[in-house]
N, CA and C of each residue as an Amber inpcrd file, in Angstrom:
protein
   204
  11.3170000  50.3870000  56.9390000  11.7800000  49.7990000  55.7300000
  13.2220000  49.5820000  55.6730000  13.5870000  48.2720000  55.6590000
  14.8990000  47.9120000  55.5550000  15.5980000  48.0200000  54.3640000
  16.9290000  48.3810000  54.2370000  17.7510000  48.5430000  53.1720000
  17.9400000  47.1760000  52.4000000  17.9410000  47.2400000  51.0990000
  18.1280000  46.0360000  50.3180000  19.7110000  45.7300000  50.3730000
  19.9160000  44.4420000  50.6320000  21.3840000  44.0330000  50.7500000
  21.6640000  42.9800000  49.5720000  22.9510000  42.9260000  49.1260000
  23.3270000  42.0630000  48.0740000  23.8920000  40.8290000  48.7030000
  23.3940000  39.6290000  48.5720000  23.9330000  38.3960000  49.1230000
  23.9890000  37.3530000  47.9260000  24.8270000  36.3210000  48.1190000
  24.7410000  35.2510000  47.2180000  23.5590000  34.3070000  47.8030000
  22.8630000  33.6810000  46.7560000  21.6150000  33.0030000  47.1540000
  22.0880000  31.4570000  47.2580000  21.3420000  30.7900000  48.2650000
  21.5470000  29.4070000  48.4740000  20.6050000  28.6240000  47.5820000
  19.3320000  28.9620000  47.4250000  18.2940000  28.2560000  46.7160000
  18.3410000  28.7310000  45.2900000  18.3710000  27.7540000  44.3370000
  18.1490000  28.1010000  42.9250000  19.5490000  28.5300000  42.3580000
  20.5150000  28.3150000  42.9970000  21.8640000  28.6440000  42.5580000
  22.4320000  27.5480000  41.5340000  23.1700000  27.9690000  40.5750000
  23.8810000  27.1020000  39.7290000  25.1970000  26.7440000  40.1310000
  26.0270000  27.6920000  40.4560000  27.3820000  27.5180000  40.9710000
  27.6330000  27.8780000  42.3000000  27.7170000  29.3310000  42.3020000
  28.1560000  29.8310000  43.7110000  26.9490000  30.7810000  44.1280000
  26.0340000  30.9440000  43.4570000  24.7810000  31.8470000  43.8360000
  25.0560000  33.4440000  43.5870000  26.2000000  33.7020000  42.8820000
  26.3490000  35.1270000  42.5290000  25.4340000  35.7300000  41.6780000
  25.1600000  35.0820000  40.4560000  24.2510000  35.5290000  39.5410000
  22.8050000  35.5730000  40.1020000  22.3230000  34.5210000  40.8520000
  21.0530000  34.5960000  41.5390000  20.9010000  35.8780000  42.5380000
  22.0260000  36.0120000  43.2670000  22.0640000  37.0970000  44.2020000
  21.8440000  38.3970000  43.5740000  22.5080000  38.6570000  42.4160000
  22.6050000  39.8900000  41.7300000  21.1610000  40.0470000  41.1280000
  20.6330000  38.9560000  40.5240000  19.3600000  39.0030000  39.9580000
  18.2390000  39.3080000  40.9960000  18.3440000  38.8500000  42.1580000
  17.3030000  39.1870000  43.1300000  17.5390000  40.6360000  43.6430000
  18.8190000  41.0560000  43.7910000  19.0870000  42.4050000  44.1420000
  18.4670000  43.4490000  43.2060000  18.5940000  43.1400000  41.9230000
  18.1980000  44.0540000  40.8440000  16.8220000  43.7490000  40.4770000
  16.0450000  42.7170000  40.8910000  14.6740000  42.4010000  40.5690000
  14.7710000  41.9830000  39.1540000  15.7110000  41.1910000  38.6760000
  15.8700000  40.7800000  37.2770000  15.9800000  39.1550000  37.3220000
  15.5580000  38.4850000  36.3750000  15.6030000  37.0320000  36.2490000
  17.1060000  36.6490000  36.2170000  17.6050000  35.6630000  37.1130000
  18.8590000  35.3370000  37.1500000  19.5420000  34.7490000  35.8280000
  18.5660000  34.3310000  34.9180000  19.0200000  33.7090000  33.6720000
  19.5000000  34.9290000  32.8850000  19.0020000  36.0330000  32.8850000
  19.5160000  37.1620000  32.2140000  20.9010000  37.5320000  32.7130000
  20.9780000  37.5700000  33.9770000  22.4280000  37.9750000  34.5690000
  23.4750000  36.9360000  34.1650000  23.1130000  35.5860000  34.1420000
  24.0810000  34.6080000  33.6510000  24.3130000  34.7290000  32.2480000
  23.3940000  35.0430000  31.4520000  23.6450000  35.3430000  29.9120000
  24.6330000  36.5370000  29.8070000  24.3580000  37.5200000  30.5390000
  25.2460000  38.6900000  30.5390000  26.7160000  38.3070000  31.0140000
  26.8310000  37.5820000  31.8460000  28.0660000  37.1000000  32.5480000
  28.8040000  36.2910000  31.4300000  28.0800000  35.4220000  30.7050000
  28.6560000  34.5870000  29.6310000  29.2950000  35.6050000  28.4670000
  28.5170000  36.6110000  28.2510000  28.9780000  37.6570000  27.2180000
  30.2020000  38.2520000  27.6880000  30.2320000  38.5750000  29.0250000
  31.6200000  39.1800000  29.5520000  32.7660000  38.0920000  29.3460000
  32.4470000  36.8320000  29.6400000  33.5270000  35.8380000  29.6220000
  34.0850000  35.6490000  28.2250000  33.1930000  35.6230000  27.2410000
  33.6720000  35.4310000  25.8330000  34.0210000  36.5860000  25.1140000
  33.3180000  37.7890000  25.5200000  33.7670000  39.0280000  24.7330000
  35.1010000  39.5730000  25.1600000  35.2070000  39.6610000  26.5210000
  36.3280000  40.5050000  27.1640000  37.2980000  39.6350000  27.9840000
  36.8520000  38.4420000  28.2030000  37.7650000  37.5490000  29.0960000
  37.8290000  37.8090000  30.5440000  37.2870000  38.9340000  30.8930000
  37.3470000  39.3670000  32.4870000  36.2900000  38.8710000  33.3120000
  35.3080000  38.2160000  32.6420000  34.0240000  37.6010000  33.3000000
  34.4300000  36.5000000  34.2350000  35.4120000  35.7190000  34.0790000
  35.7600000  34.7420000  35.1420000  36.4020000  35.3510000  36.3130000
  37.3450000  36.3160000  36.1170000  38.0550000  36.9570000  37.1880000
  36.9100000  37.7500000  38.0280000  36.0530000  38.4360000  37.2660000
  34.9160000  39.2200000  38.0150000  34.1370000  38.3010000  38.8030000
  33.7220000  37.1310000  38.2860000  32.8960000  36.1560000  38.8850000
  33.5950000  35.7830000  40.2190000  34.9960000  35.2220000  40.1210000
  35.7000000  34.8430000  41.3110000  35.7760000  35.9870000  42.3970000
  36.0070000  37.1210000  42.0300000  36.0040000  38.2840000  42.9210000
  34.7620000  38.4800000  43.5710000  33.5380000  38.4030000  42.7360000
  32.2430000  38.6060000  43.3280000  31.9930000  37.4280000  44.3430000
  32.3990000  36.2260000  43.9890000  32.2050000  35.1010000  44.9530000
  32.9280000  35.2940000  46.2340000  34.0590000  35.9370000  46.1490000
  34.7930000  36.2020000  47.4480000  34.0870000  37.4040000  48.2440000
  33.7370000  38.4160000  47.5860000  33.2920000  39.6070000  48.2090000
  31.7960000  39.6090000  48.8190000  30.9510000  39.0400000  47.8920000
  29.5880000  39.0770000  48.2620000  29.3080000  37.8850000  49.2590000
  28.7850000  38.3180000  50.3440000  28.4910000  37.2330000  51.4220000
  27.3870000  36.5070000  51.0990000  27.3370000  35.1860000  51.6510000
  26.2260000  34.2230000  51.5420000  25.0140000  34.7380000  52.2550000
  23.9110000  34.4660000  51.7990000  22.6990000  34.9070000  52.2690000
  22.5130000  34.1550000  53.6840000  22.2060000  34.8850000  54.8050000
  22.2030000  34.2740000  56.1650000  21.0610000  33.2980000  56.2880000
  21.1610000  32.2630000  56.9690000  20.2150000  31.2440000  57.1660000
  19.2080000  31.8920000  58.2430000  17.9510000  31.8090000  57.8760000
  16.8570000  32.2870000  58.7880000  16.3940000  30.9420000  59.4860000
  16.6540000  31.0020000  60.7720000  16.2020000  29.8120000  61.6230000
  14.7510000  30.0170000  61.9850000  14.0350000  28.9890000  62.0190000
  12.6420000  29.0500000  62.4490000  12.5330000  29.0850000  63.9770000
  11.7490000  29.9580000  64.5470000  11.5920000  29.9120000  65.9980000
  11.0660000  28.5770000  66.5550000  11.5360000  28.1580000  67.7190000
  11.0830000  26.9020000  68.3640000   9.8820000  26.9480000  68.9660000
C-alpha cells in the first residue's frame, strides 16, 4: 500500500490545481474546498497569501506516461 501524497491536479483545475489537489487528498469535493478558500479570503484576508504559498509548495501531479 502506497502512502497518499498531496499534489496539485492538472485535470479539472480552475486556476492552479491547489483546491482540486487538496480535495482529492482529503476525499472531498473540490468545490467545497474552493468555497472554504473563498471564506478565508473574504473573512480573514489571508486566503490569497495562503493560496499563493500552497501553489509554490505543493508539487504538480507527475505525468504518467503510457508504456510504448
